[in-house]
N, C-alpha and C positions, 0 to 999 in steps of 0.2 A: 492505426491507433494513435490517439493524440496525447496519451499520458506524458507529462513533461518530466517526471521524476528520473534523475540520474540513477537512483537506486533501482527503479524498475528497468531502465534500459540496460544497465551493465551489472547489477548486483546479483543476478541469478544465471550466470552463463552456462552452467552445466546441466540445467534441467532439460528433460525431454519434453518439449513444449509445443502446444498450439496456443498460439495466440493468434470494496476491493477487497467484530468491530465494536469497538466500544463507543457507546453513545453517552455523551456527558449529560446527566440528568439534573445537574445542579448540586450544590453542597450546602446542606443545612449547617448553619453555624460557621461557615467559612469567613475568612477575612473580608470585610466589606471594603470596596474600593469605589470611590465616587468617580463616575464617568466624567471625562472632561474632553473638550474638543481637541482634536489632533490636527496640526497644520499639515498641509500637503507640501510636497517638495523637499522634505527633509533629506539631507545627504545620507546615503546608505550607512556609512560608518557612524554617523551621529545617531541614526535610528537604532543601530545595534546597542550603542552605549546607553541611550535613553531607555530602551526597552529593558535592558538588564537592570538599570537603576530603579526603574518603576516597578518591575514585576519580580525581581530577584532571580531571574534566569541567567546563568553564565553566558557571557558573550560568545564563548567557544561553542556552546550548544546552538545558539541562534545563528551564528555564521555557518556552522556545519549543516544545519537544517536547511537554511536558505540556499546553500550551494547544492546540497544533495537533491532537494526537491525541485529547484527551479533554476539552477545555475545563475543565481543572483539576478533573476529577471522575473517580471510579472507577466511576461508574454503578451503584452498589449491588452491585458484584461480578459483574454480568452480563457475558457475553462479547460481543464484536463478532461480525460475520458471519464474520470470519477466525479466530474463537476466540482473540481477543486480549483482554487484561484491563488495566484501569486506565488512568490518564491517560498512562502511558508505553507502552500497548498492547503488553504482553508476550504473545507468541503461543505457542500450542501446537497446531500443525497439521502436515500432511504436508510443508509447505515449510520449516518452522523451529520451533525450540523454545527461544525465549528465556525462557519462563516457568521451565522447569526449570533453565536456566543461571543465572538470577538467584537462584533458590531455593538452589542449591548455593553460589553466591558469597557470599550473605548468611548462610547457615545458618538459613534460615527455611522455613516451609511454603509451598506454593503458595497455600493458602487465605489466609495473611496477606498475600501479594502481591496477591491478588485483592480483598481486603476493606479493606485499610488503605492510604490514599493515600500516606502518608509512606514506608512500606515499598516501595510500588510505585515511587516516585521513586528511592529508593536502588537498587532492582533495575534500573531502566532505566540508571542511571549505571554500574552494574557491567557491564552488557552493552556499553554504548558504550566503556567502558575496554577490554573484551576485543577488540572489533572494531578499536580503534586499535592495540593491540599486535599483533593478527593481521596487519595490513596493513604496519606499518612497524617493529614491535618497540620502539617508543618512543611516548610520548604527544605529540601535536602541541604545538608551542611557542607557538602563538597560536590565537586564536578562529577565524581563517580556515582553519586546518588541520584542523578537525573536520568539514569538508565530506565527506570520504571516509568516516569512521566513521558519519556520519549517513546517507549513501547506503546503506551496508551494512546499517544498522539497519532500513531500510525493508522488508527481506526481499522486495524486489520481484522479479517474474519476469524482467524485462528490465532491461538497463543503463539504457536511456532513462528508464524509469519510476523507477528508483532515483535518478537524477540530478534528475528532476523533483521528487521528494520532498525532496531536500536543498536544491534551489532554493527550494522553498516555505518551508522552515524559515528560511533566511537572509533571505528577504524579510520574514518576521515579525520577525526580529531587527533588521533595518534600520528597520522601521516602529515597533516597540515596541507595547506594549499595557498596559492596566490592566483587571483583571477580578476577579471574586470567586470564590474556590475553593469547593468543596462544603462546606468547614468554616466558611464565612462570612468567612474571612480575605481581605483585599485583597492581590492579587498584581500587581506591576507590573514591566515590563521597559522601561527607557529606550531610546529609539531610538538606534541607533549605526550608523555607516556602516562596514560590514565587507565587503570584497571577498573572497568565498570562494576558497580555493585549490583550484581544480577538479582540479589535478594529483594531489591527495591521494586522488582516487577512481579512479586509474588501474587498480587491481586489482579494482574492482567490475565484475563481468561479468553478474550476474543468474543465475538458475537455468538449468541446461543442459537441463532437462526441458521439452519442448514437447508439448502435448497431442496425442493420436493424431489423425491426419488433418490435422495442421497443420505448418507449417514457417516458419522465419524467413528467407524468401528475398527479401523486399523487393518481391515482385510484388503489391502492394496499392495501394489508392487513398490511404490515409492513411499517411504516412511513419511508420515505426516499429511499425506494426501487425503482429501475427502472422497469417500467411496460413492461414486455415481455410476458404477459399472452396470451396464444395461443387462436386461434379462436375455440370456442366450436363446431361450425357447421362442422368442419373438424376433430378436435382432440378428442372430447367427444364421447366415444364408445357407449353411449346411443342414440345418435342422428346422429352420423357420417354415411355417405353413404358407408364408407369403412369398411370391416370386419377386426377384429384384425388379424395381428398387424398393420393394417392401421390406427389405432387410439391409443391414449396413456393414457387415464384416463377416469374416470366416474364422472359425476356430482353427488353431494350429498348435504346433509345439516348437516354436522357434526358440533358439537357433538350431535345434536338432534337425528339423525337416526343411527349414529355409534359413539361410545365413542372413545376418543383419549387417549391412554395409553402410547405411546412411541413417542419419536422423533428419527428418523433414520438419521444418519449422514454418508455420504460416502465421500471418496476423489475421485477426477476425473481423476488423472493421466494425466493431460494436462492443457491447459489454460481454463479460464472461458468462453471465446468466442467460443472455440472449443466445450465445453460442451453445450453452448447455441445453437450453430448450430445443434447439435445432437438432442436436445430436441425440436427444432423448426421443426423437420422433422417428419411428422405424421406416416411415415413408420418405425420409430425407435421402436415403440411398448412400449416405456418406458417414464416415466415422473418424475419430481420432483417438489416440491413447490418452492424451492429457490435454487439459485446458489450464493455462496459467493466468490467473487474474492479475489485474494491474497492481494489486498490493502484494503479489507473490503467492497468494493462496493457490494450491494445486488441486484440481479435480481430476480423478481418473475415470475414464469412460469405458474403456475396454482393457483387458489384460495385455501386458506386453508380449506374451507368447502368441497372441492372436494377430490376424492380418486386418488392418484397417483399410477402408476404401477411401482414399483421398488423393493419391498421386498417380492413379491409372495403372499401377503395376505392383508386383509383390516386393 
């Protein structure tokens, strides 16, 4: 998997995992900003300052986001697994298109946003500005009030994941960091104690689209997971009318009848939905308990008590 986000790589260490949304539709009556050309090659620290001055987003939020998503790098213009670009992870996929939005706000090409880190920082600030106005029609008066716009910026599938994203950013602000940008510049963020205003995320709901065969009914083992648990009458090899590999798991009552000694974590070399489609096919012959999307959304495929077919033994 190619997702660049530091949040994705280390922000969810305790999940049983196999291994992303709010779509900005425009804001009627929002503050108009004339697009103007943005020069390439801006020093990174200058870009943070200019972006904050132009769009009203605190420097701390911009630095933390650029570090959390991209480790202060545009990764040579290559996209993440979510087709997101740059240290601000401007996405262009079926769930959101902040790349186009940033290009229109700045009056620049998508290619400039992809290849130039200074432009990318300005683009991320423009999108955060838009989300802030969309939710409250005014920019937050304090650093704590940017919690909601940051949660919306995540383009997460579920509200819980969007809030997890915002929580991770504010933890980074509270901890601070010093690191080197891809340009060789030193970038630092002093630790500061900020209690995020979680009420600013009241309008953040997550995307309404749930994958086929799934529901958000809460009938899962992991709280907050999307219920994609397959039909035992078809997939359970103990009762399925199909012979293996026409079934994908065995029902059990673990840990009563089988102890649980390990957690097996795979990467899926593709998107979460592609993986889900595979595991919803009873002819695949394989199964997993959970799929964790690159934005942190969790899909449960079989119950934890049951035995998945994926590592060759129980």
